[in-house]
TIGU-492571 format. One record per residue (C-alpha): residue in one letter; residue number from 1; x, y, z. Coordinates in Angstrom, 2 decimals, m for minus. Each point is the difference from the previous one (the first is absolute). Layout:
<lumpas>
(lumpa "A", NUM, (X, Y, Z)) ...
</lumpas>
This chain:
<lumpas>
(lumpa "M", 1, (30.95, 38.83, m1.08)) (lumpa "P", 2, (m1.44, m3.50, m0.10)) (lumpa "G", 3, (m3.03, 0.99, m0.68)) (lumpa "R", 4, (1.34, 2.48, m2.76)) (lumpa "L", 5, (1.37, m3.04, m0.93)) (lumpa "K", 6, (m2.75, m1.76, m0.38)) (lumpa "K", 7, (m2.03, 2.55, m2.07)) (lumpa "F", 8, (2.57, 0.08, m2.51)) (lumpa "D", 9, (0.32, m3.78, m0.83)) (lumpa "E", 10, (m3.81, 0.04, m0.10)) (lumpa "F", 11, (m0.04, 2.97, m2.14)) (lumpa "F", 12, (2.38, m1.73, m2.79)) (lumpa "Q", 13, (m1.48, m3.20, 0.67)) (lumpa "R", 14, (m3.38, 1.13, m1.14)) (lumpa "K", 15, (1.43, 1.80, m2.83)) (lumpa "A", 16, (1.42, m3.42, m1.39)) (lumpa "A", 17, (m3.65, m1.99, 0.65)) (lumpa "E", 18, (m1.17, 3.46, m1.91)) (lumpa "G", 19, (2.35, m1.08, m2.96)) (lumpa "G", 20, (m0.33, m2.98, m0.14)) (lumpa "N", 21, (1.89, m2.30, 2.63)) (lumpa "V", 22, (m1.95, m3.08, 0.99)) (lumpa "V", 23, (1.73, m0.32, 3.20)) (lumpa "A", 24, (m0.30, 3.04, 1.25)) (lumpa "M", 25, (m3.63, m0.34, m0.72)) (lumpa "A", 26, (0.17, m2.74, 2.29)) (lumpa "R", 27, (1.47, 1.81, 2.41)) (lumpa "M", 28, (m2.13, 3.11, m0.04)) (lumpa "G", 29, (m2.45, m2.28, 0.31)) (lumpa "L", 30, (1.27, m1.23, 3.60)) (lumpa "A", 31, (0.86, 3.13, 0.64)) (lumpa "M", 32, (m3.61, 1.34, m0.47)) (lumpa "R", 33, (m1.38, m3.20, 1.58)) (lumpa "E", 34, (2.20, 0.26, 3.43)) (lumpa "R", 35, (m1.32, 3.57, 0.06)) (lumpa "G", 36, (m3.89, m0.84, 0.23)) (lumpa "E", 37, (m0.10, 1.36, m3.40)) (lumpa "L", 38, (m1.91, m3.01, m2.12)) (lumpa "P", 39, (m1.24, 1.84, m2.65)) (lumpa "E", 40, (2.64, 1.03, m1.04)) (lumpa "A", 41, (2.62, m3.40, 1.02)) (lumpa "E", 42, (m2.84, m1.62, m2.43)) (lumpa "S", 43, (0.88, 2.39, m2.65)) (lumpa "W", 44, (3.51, m0.27, 0.34)) (lumpa "Y", 45, (m0.59, m3.87, 0.42)) (lumpa "R", 46, (m1.95, m0.68, m3.34)) (lumpa "K", 47, (2.38, 1.89, m1.98)) (lumpa "A", 48, (2.60, m2.30, 1.14)) (lumpa "A", 49, (m2.03, m3.16, m0.27)) (lumpa "M", 50, (m1.09, 1.21, m3.31)) (lumpa "G", 51, (4.07, 0.22, m0.91)) (lumpa "G", 52, (0.67, m3.41, 0.84)) (lumpa "D", 53, (0.67, 0.16, 3.37)) (lumpa "R", 54, (m1.55, m3.36, 1.57)) (lumpa "V", 55, (0.68, 1.08, 3.99)) (lumpa "S", 56, (m2.38, 3.16, m1.27)) (lumpa "M", 57, (m2.40, m2.40, m0.97)) (lumpa "T", 58, (m0.50, m1.50, 3.30)) (lumpa "A", 59, (0.15, 3.43, 2.04)) (lumpa "L", 60, (m2.38, 1.62, m2.50)) (lumpa "A", 61, (m2.22, m3.11, 0.85)) (lumpa "H", 62, (0.38, 0.47, 3.64)) (lumpa "L", 63, (m1.20, 3.46, 0.00)) (lumpa "L", 64, (m2.72, m1.38, m2.18)) (lumpa "A", 65, (m1.17, m2.37, 1.98)) (lumpa "E", 66, (0.04, 2.26, 3.25)) (lumpa "R", 67, (m2.59, 2.53, m1.88)) (lumpa "G", 68, (m1.91, m2.85, m0.90)) (lumpa "A", 69, (0.06, m0.53, m3.52)) (lumpa "R", 70, (0.92, m3.39, 0.33)) (lumpa "D", 71, (m0.71, m0.95, m3.73)) (lumpa "E", 72, (2.49, 2.25, m1.39)) (lumpa "A", 73, (2.75, m1.07, 3.16)) (lumpa "E", 74, (m0.59, m3.24, m1.52)) (lumpa "R", 75, (0.92, 0.64, m3.72)) (lumpa "W", 76, (3.54, 1.67, 1.22)) (lumpa "Y", 77, (0.69, m2.66, 2.36)) (lumpa "H", 78, (m1.09, m2.36, m2.97)) (lumpa "E", 79, (2.82, 2.46, m2.00)) (lumpa "A", 80, (2.90, m0.67, 2.65)) (lumpa "A", 81, (m0.38, m3.43, 0.44)) (lumpa "L", 82, (0.34, m0.59, m3.69)) (lumpa "A", 83, (3.39, 1.99, 0.07)) (lumpa "G", 84, (0.83, m2.03, 2.83)) (lumpa "E", 85, (m0.34, 2.03, 2.65)) (lumpa "P", 86, (m0.47, m2.47, 3.19)) (lumpa "H", 87, (m2.42, 2.31, 1.99)) (lumpa "G", 88, (m1.96, 0.72, m2.72)) (lumpa "M", 89, (m0.15, m3.30, m0.18)) (lumpa "Q", 90, (m1.63, m0.24, 3.80)) (lumpa "H", 91, (m2.09, 2.29, m0.44)) (lumpa "L", 92, (m1.86, m1.21, m3.12)) (lumpa "A", 93, (m0.02, m3.73, 1.64)) (lumpa "K", 94, (m1.54, 1.66, 3.29)) (lumpa "S", 95, (m2.78, 2.00, m2.37)) (lumpa "Y", 96, (m0.43, m3.46, m1.81)) (lumpa "E", 97, (m0.69, m1.47, 3.51)) (lumpa "R", 98, (m2.23, 2.98, 0.77)) (lumpa "R", 99, (m2.05, m0.98, m2.87)) (lumpa "G", 100, (m0.21, m3.50, 0.44)) (lumpa "K", 101, (2.26, m0.81, m2.76)) (lumpa "R", 102, (2.08, m2.50, 1.78)) (lumpa "E", 103, (1.36, m1.60, m2.81)) (lumpa "D", 104, (1.33, 3.59, m1.70)) (lumpa "A", 105, (1.15, 0.96, 4.06)) (lumpa "R", 106, (2.40, m3.58, 0.07)) (lumpa "H", 107, (1.40, 1.10, m2.87)) (lumpa "W", 108, (1.39, 3.01, 0.50)) (lumpa "Y", 109, (0.84, m1.12, 3.66)) (lumpa "G", 110, (1.89, m2.57, m1.37)) (lumpa "E", 111, (1.75, 2.42, m2.76)) (lumpa "A", 112, (0.56, 2.59, 3.31)) (lumpa "A", 113, (1.57, m3.00, 2.03)) (lumpa "R", 114, (2.61, m1.73, m2.76)) (lumpa "T", 115, (1.49, 3.69, m0.06)) (lumpa "G", 116, (0.74, m0.78, 3.94)) (lumpa "D", 117, (m2.85, 2.48, 1.04)) (lumpa "L", 118, (m0.70, m1.72, 3.55)) (lumpa "A", 119, (m3.28, 1.38, 0.69)) (lumpa "S", 120, (m1.17, m1.52, m3.36)) (lumpa "M", 121, (0.49, m3.02, 1.36)) (lumpa "A", 122, (m1.46, 0.15, 2.77)) (lumpa "A", 123, (m2.76, 0.62, m1.83)) (lumpa "L", 124, (0.55, m2.54, m2.76)) (lumpa "G", 125, (0.11, m2.80, 2.70)) (lumpa "R", 126, (m3.35, 1.33, 1.95)) (lumpa "L", 127, (m1.69, 0.08, m3.38)) (lumpa "L", 128, (1.09, m3.56, m1.07)) (lumpa "R", 129, (m0.93, m0.91, 4.16)) (lumpa "E", 130, (m3.16, 1.42, m0.76)) (lumpa "D", 131, (m0.36, m2.31, m3.28)) (lumpa "G", 132, (0.68, m3.25, 1.56)) (lumpa "K", 133, (4.03, m0.28, m1.44)) (lumpa "G", 134, (1.50, m0.25, 3.31)) (lumpa "D", 135, (3.50, m1.52, m1.86)) (lumpa "E", 136, (0.47, 2.51, m2.36)) (lumpa "A", 137, (m1.23, 2.95, 2.90)) (lumpa "E", 138, (2.30, m1.85, 2.08)) (lumpa "S", 139, (3.51, 1.33, m2.04)) (lumpa "W", 140, (m1.27, 3.51, m0.23)) (lumpa "L", 141, (m1.02, 0.59, 3.71)) (lumpa "R", 142, (3.07, m1.34, 1.41)) (lumpa "Q", 143, (2.16, 2.31, m1.81)) (lumpa "A", 144, (m2.13, 2.56, 1.13)) (lumpa "A", 145, (0.21, m1.65, 3.54)) (lumpa "E", 146, (2.99, m0.18, 0.19)) (lumpa "A", 147, (1.30, 3.48, m0.99)) (lumpa "G", 148, (m2.48, 1.28, 2.92)) (lumpa "F", 149, (m3.56, 0.47, m1.81)) (lumpa "T", 150, (m2.40, m1.07, 2.97)) (lumpa "G", 151, (m2.94, 0.18, m2.03)) (lumpa "A", 152, (1.70, m3.08, m2.18)) (lumpa "M", 153, (1.06, m1.33, 3.44)) (lumpa "I", 154, (m3.57, m0.70, 1.11)) (lumpa "D", 155, (m0.99, m0.99, m4.04)) (lumpa "L", 156, (3.13, m2.34, 0.48)) (lumpa "G", 157, (m1.55, m1.84, 3.07)) (lumpa "I", 158, (m3.46, m0.57, m0.92)) (lumpa "V", 159, (1.52, m1.85, m2.90)) (lumpa "L", 160, (2.31, m2.04, 1.87)) (lumpa "R", 161, (m3.36, m0.53, 2.44)) (lumpa "D", 162, (m1.96, m1.26, m2.90)) (lumpa "R", 163, (2.80, m2.56, m0.79)) (lumpa "G", 164, (m0.32, m1.61, 3.42)) (lumpa "Q", 165, (3.23, 1.93, 1.42)) (lumpa "A", 166, (m1.28, 1.67, 2.25)) (lumpa "A", 167, (3.70, 0.48, 2.87)) (lumpa "E", 168, (1.93, 2.32, m3.13)) (lumpa "A", 169, (m3.81, 1.86, m1.07)) (lumpa "G", 170, (0.23, 1.31, 4.02)) (lumpa "R", 171, (3.81, 0.86, m0.41)) (lumpa "W", 172, (m1.26, 2.39, m2.51)) (lumpa "W", 173, (m2.71, 1.68, 1.18)) (lumpa "R", 174, (2.30, 0.63, 3.77)) (lumpa "S", 175, (2.62, 1.30, m2.26)) (lumpa "A", 176, (m2.99, 2.11, m1.35)) (lumpa "V", 177, (m0.96, 1.14, 3.09)) (lumpa "Q", 178, (3.82, 1.01, 1.16)) (lumpa "A", 179, (m0.24, 1.80, m2.53)) (lumpa "G", 180, (m2.58, 2.16, 0.88)) (lumpa "D", 181, (m3.33, m1.62, m2.05)) (lumpa "L", 182, (m2.72, m0.96, 2.23)) (lumpa "A", 183, (m1.98, m1.07, m2.49)) (lumpa "A", 184, (2.40, m3.46, 0.55)) (lumpa "T", 185, (m1.71, m0.43, 3.37)) (lumpa "C", 186, (m2.97, m0.53, m1.49)) (lumpa "Q", 187, (1.41, m3.72, m1.98)) (lumpa "L", 188, (1.80, m0.55, 3.37)) (lumpa "G", 189, (m3.44, 0.05, 1.60)) (lumpa "R", 190, (m1.25, m1.66, m2.39)) (lumpa "Q", 191, (2.35, m2.91, 0.26)) (lumpa "A", 192, (0.20, m0.24, 3.41)) (lumpa "E", 193, (m4.23, m0.29, 0.50)) (lumpa "R", 194, (0.24, m2.28, m3.36)) (lumpa "L", 195, (2.22, m2.06, 3.01)) (lumpa "G", 196, (m1.93, 0.29, 2.62)) (lumpa "R", 197, (1.82, 2.32, 2.05)) (lumpa "P", 198, (m2.50, 2.82, 1.03)) (lumpa "S", 199, (2.57, 1.75, 2.43)) (lumpa "D", 200, (2.27, 0.67, m2.80)) (lumpa "A", 201, (m2.65, 1.18, m2.59)) (lumpa "E", 202, (m1.30, 2.47, 2.48)) (lumpa "S", 203, (3.99, 0.93, 0.90)) (lumpa "W", 204, (0.84, 0.87, m4.28)) (lumpa "Y", 205, (m3.69, 1.82, m0.04)) (lumpa "R", 206, (0.81, 2.15, 2.41)) (lumpa "Q", 207, (3.40, 1.09, m1.20)) (lumpa "G", 208, (m1.36, 0.71, m3.15)) (lumpa "A", 209, (m2.99, 1.73, 1.69)) (lumpa "S", 210, (2.15, 1.87, 2.15)) (lumpa "G", 211, (1.87, 2.05, m3.15)) (lumpa "G", 212, (m3.76, 0.36, m1.31)) (lumpa "H", 213, (0.16, m2.71, m2.53)) (lumpa "V", 214, (m3.84, m0.32, m0.61)) (lumpa "E", 215, (m0.23, m3.22, m0.91)) (lumpa "A", 216, (2.15, m1.38, 2.71)) (lumpa "V", 217, (m3.30, 2.12, 1.82)) (lumpa "T", 218, (m2.46, m2.06, m1.96)) (lumpa "R", 219, (1.72, m2.69, 0.56)) (lumpa "L", 220, (0.37, 0.21, 3.76)) (lumpa "G", 221, (m3.51, 0.82, 0.47)) (lumpa "L", 222, (m0.84, m3.38, m1.52)) (lumpa "L", 223, (2.05, m1.66, 2.02)) (lumpa "L", 224, (m1.50, 1.27, 3.33)) (lumpa "H", 225, (m3.04, 0.12, m1.43)) (lumpa "R", 226, (m0.33, m3.91, m0.25)) (lumpa "R", 227, (1.47, m0.30, 3.45)) (lumpa "G", 228, (m2.68, 2.22, 1.25)) (lumpa "D", 229, (1.56, 3.27, 0.64)) (lumpa "L", 230, (m2.93, 1.76, m1.77)) (lumpa "E", 231, (0.74, 3.16, 1.85)) (lumpa "E", 232, (3.74, 0.29, m1.05)) (lumpa "A", 233, (m0.60, m1.67, m3.44)) (lumpa "E", 234, (m2.15, 3.05, m0.89)) (lumpa "R", 235, (1.81, 2.39, 1.35)) (lumpa "C", 236, (2.63, m1.42, m2.71)) (lumpa "Y", 237, (m2.71, 0.01, m3.40)) (lumpa "L", 238, (m1.01, 3.55, 1.37)) (lumpa "E", 239, (3.60, 0.93, m0.21)) (lumpa "A", 240, (0.60, m1.92, m3.41)) (lumpa "A", 241, (m3.42, 1.39, m1.66)) (lumpa "E", 242, (0.96, 3.30, 0.29)) (lumpa "H", 243, (2.82, m0.76, m1.88)) (lumpa "G", 244, (m2.36, m0.68, m2.73)) (lumpa "D", 245, (0.72, m3.88, 0.66)) (lumpa "P", 246, (m3.05, m2.25, m1.54)) (lumpa "A", 247, (0.81, m3.16, 1.65)) (lumpa "A", 248, (m0.58, 2.09, 3.50)) (lumpa "M", 249, (m2.96, 1.24, m0.37)) (lumpa "T", 250, (m1.63, m3.02, m1.24)) (lumpa "N", 251, (0.66, m1.69, 3.08)) (lumpa "L", 252, (m1.72, 3.19, 1.96)) (lumpa "G", 253, (m2.76, m0.68, m2.03)) (lumpa "V", 254, (0.56, m3.48, 1.70)) (lumpa "L", 255, (0.34, 0.73, 3.19)) (lumpa "A", 256, (m3.26, 2.67, m0.03)) (lumpa "R", 257, (m1.99, m3.01, m1.77)) (lumpa "N", 258, (0.96, m2.77, 2.70)) (lumpa "R", 259, (m1.24, 2.79, 2.61)) (lumpa "G", 260, (m3.22, 0.58, m1.53)) (lumpa "D", 261, (m0.07, 3.12, m2.13)) (lumpa "D", 262, (m0.27, m0.17, m3.42)) (lumpa "G", 263, (m0.27, 3.50, m0.20)) (lumpa "E", 264, (3.93, m0.09, 0.04)) (lumpa "A", 265, (0.99, m2.49, m1.63)) (lumpa "A", 266, (m1.59, 1.04, m3.08)) (lumpa "A", 267, (1.56, 3.07, 0.43)) (lumpa "W", 268, (3.76, m1.65, 0.33)) (lumpa "Y", 269, (m0.98, m2.41, m2.31)) (lumpa "R", 270, (m0.88, 2.19, m2.51)) (lumpa "K", 271, (3.28, 2.80, 0.67)) (lumpa "A", 272, (2.16, m3.65, m0.38)) (lumpa "A", 273, (m1.69, m0.27, m3.02)) (lumpa "E", 274, (0.32, 3.14, m1.10)) (lumpa "H", 275, (4.18, m0.29, 0.61)) (lumpa "G", 276, (m0.03, m3.37, m1.86)) (lumpa "S", 277, (m1.01, m2.92, 2.40)) (lumpa "I", 278, (m1.72, m2.81, m2.04)) (lumpa "P", 279, (m0.86, m2.09, 3.53)) (lumpa "A", 280, (m2.36, 3.46, 0.40)) (lumpa "L", 281, (m1.56, m0.53, m2.81)) (lumpa "T", 282, (m1.13, m3.59, 1.37)) (lumpa "N", 283, (m0.35, 1.27, 3.35)) (lumpa "L", 284, (m2.84, 2.52, m0.93)) (lumpa "G", 285, (m1.72, m2.31, m2.17)) (lumpa "H", 286, (0.02, m2.28, 3.15)) (lumpa "L", 287, (m1.62, 3.30, 1.65)) (lumpa "A", 288, (m2.73, 0.67, m2.43)) (lumpa "E", 289, (m0.89, m3.87, m0.18)) (lumpa "H", 290, (0.02, 0.52, 3.98)) (lumpa "R", 291, (m2.65, 2.60, m0.27)) (lumpa "E", 292, (m2.06, m2.49, m3.03)) (lumpa "D", 293, (0.85, 2.76, m2.56)) (lumpa "L", 294, (0.98, m2.82, m2.24)) (lumpa "A", 295, (0.64, 1.94, m3.59)) (lumpa "A", 296, (3.32, 2.53, 1.32)) (lumpa "A", 297, (0.59, m3.32, 1.70)) (lumpa "E", 298, (0.56, m1.67, m3.20)) (lumpa "L", 299, (1.96, 3.33, m0.99)) (lumpa "W", 300, (2.26, 0.30, 2.44)) (lumpa "F", 301, (0.83, m3.69, m0.39)) (lumpa "R", 302, (0.46, m0.03, m4.12)) (lumpa "R", 303, (2.08, 3.53, 0.56)) (lumpa "A", 304, (1.95, m2.14, 2.59)) (lumpa "A", 305, (m0.20, m3.29, m2.81)) (lumpa "E", 306, (1.17, 2.49, m3.27)) (lumpa "T", 307, (3.52, 0.80, 2.27)) (lumpa "G", 308, (0.55, m3.97, 0.33)) (lumpa "D", 309, (m0.85, m0.48, 3.41)) (lumpa "V", 310, (m0.81, m3.38, 0.37)) (lumpa "Q", 311, (m2.49, 0.83, 3.63)) (lumpa "G", 312, (m1.64, 2.55, m2.54)) (lumpa "M", 313, (m0.14, m2.69, m2.52)) (lumpa "L", 314, (m1.74, m2.64, 2.55)) (lumpa "S", 315, (m2.16, 2.24, 1.41)) (lumpa "L", 316, (m1.70, 1.17, m3.82)) (lumpa "A", 317, (m0.06, m3.55, m0.77)) (lumpa "R", 318, (m1.76, m1.05, 3.27)) (lumpa "M", 319, (m2.43, 3.56, m1.09)) (lumpa "L", 320, (m0.49, m1.26, m3.54)) (lumpa "R", 321, (m1.25, m3.44, 1.37)) (lumpa "A", 322, (m2.31, 1.56, 1.98)) (lumpa "R", 323, (m1.95, 1.77, m2.57)) (lumpa "G", 324, (0.35, m2.78, m2.28)) (lumpa "A", 325, (2.78, 0.90, m2.18)) (lumpa "A", 326, (1.76, m2.99, 0.27)) (lumpa "H", 327, (1.73, 0.24, m3.42)) (lumpa "E", 328, (1.85, 2.90, 0.84)) (lumpa "A", 329, (0.90, m0.66, 3.45)) (lumpa "E", 330, (1.89, m3.67, m1.33)) (lumpa "L", 331, (1.60, 2.77, m2.46)) (lumpa "W", 332, (1.12, 1.98, 3.87)) (lumpa "L", 333, (0.49, m3.55, 1.94)) (lumpa "A", 334, (2.20, m1.43, m3.17)) (lumpa "R", 335, (2.74, 3.71, 0.20)) (lumpa "A", 336, (m0.12, m0.09, 3.72)) (lumpa "E", 337, (1.57, m3.03, m0.23)) (lumpa "T", 338, (1.96, 0.41, m2.96)) (lumpa "V", 339, (1.72, 3.34, 1.99)) (lumpa "Q", 340, (0.52, m2.53, 3.00)) (lumpa "D", 341, (2.10, m2.52, m2.28)) (lumpa "E", 342, (2.14, 2.88, m1.02)) (lumpa "R", 343, (0.86, 1.28, 3.14)) (lumpa "E", 344, (0.82, m3.57, 1.57)) (lumpa "H", 345, (1.82, m0.53, m3.05)) (lumpa "Q", 346, (2.15, 3.64, 0.56)) (lumpa "H", 347, (0.69, m0.84, 3.65)) 
</lumpas>
């Protein structure tokens, strides 16, 4: 009987939707989505969205994004955002952030945050923190953190740490760990290392690593590497590298180079560079320089330098000066000094 009643309801809902009822169209979209009939779901959501239903605009955009139609998805997120739909605002902001349009992303995260959307508060606070606006970030992050958003707890801790409030930062990070966010173990481990407590750092990293957090695995490897436990360090790096961590790949290259296997080192550095590691580019330059392939070395150093990497800039400047390109060398040295000054000012 319940199944027959459900079919009866769907029959009349479809009739209402076909008759132009926007609410019924939206409900048909949801029903089709739940049944996995995505093309029909998209069709109904599109009709409801064109009829002005703002929730359907966001739902339609989700479906479009899932099938790879990102440009059209962004247009519908924009329509939903303009209509005041908070999730549309949030996803529009995410789309802008993905494309590097940080100012637009901040604007729409802000609009969504002002509607009370906690995820957007957390995202806005993160962007503001990354842009060096810690005071402005704090109020948004604190609201989201107090509501239980662990990412906001971690970012709030970073803001507080940078301001010298290490004790409160640690409390927020521990709260995040207790809530199940193992990313905070990395912050607590780094804090312990800065305070000269390597055993506490190791304990935090091991807690994160045992839960499968990849950065914690890599950081545990680094700690072990520095104290000479190379065999266990390599196991950590290999585990993290299997999950695509570029820092772990780079450090596997360092271990290989230290044992005299430049071929394996180069293979790991290349793999790390493909996954976005900038130090790997500089390390490839050093390998090329070691085998006296100066053209290749300069190319690798230039690639690193152009990303803003100070070591890449300094190595490139050294090579340029050695081959008589003193003017360009001075330009890169000045740029490296500027980047270093900006980083010191931020911290």
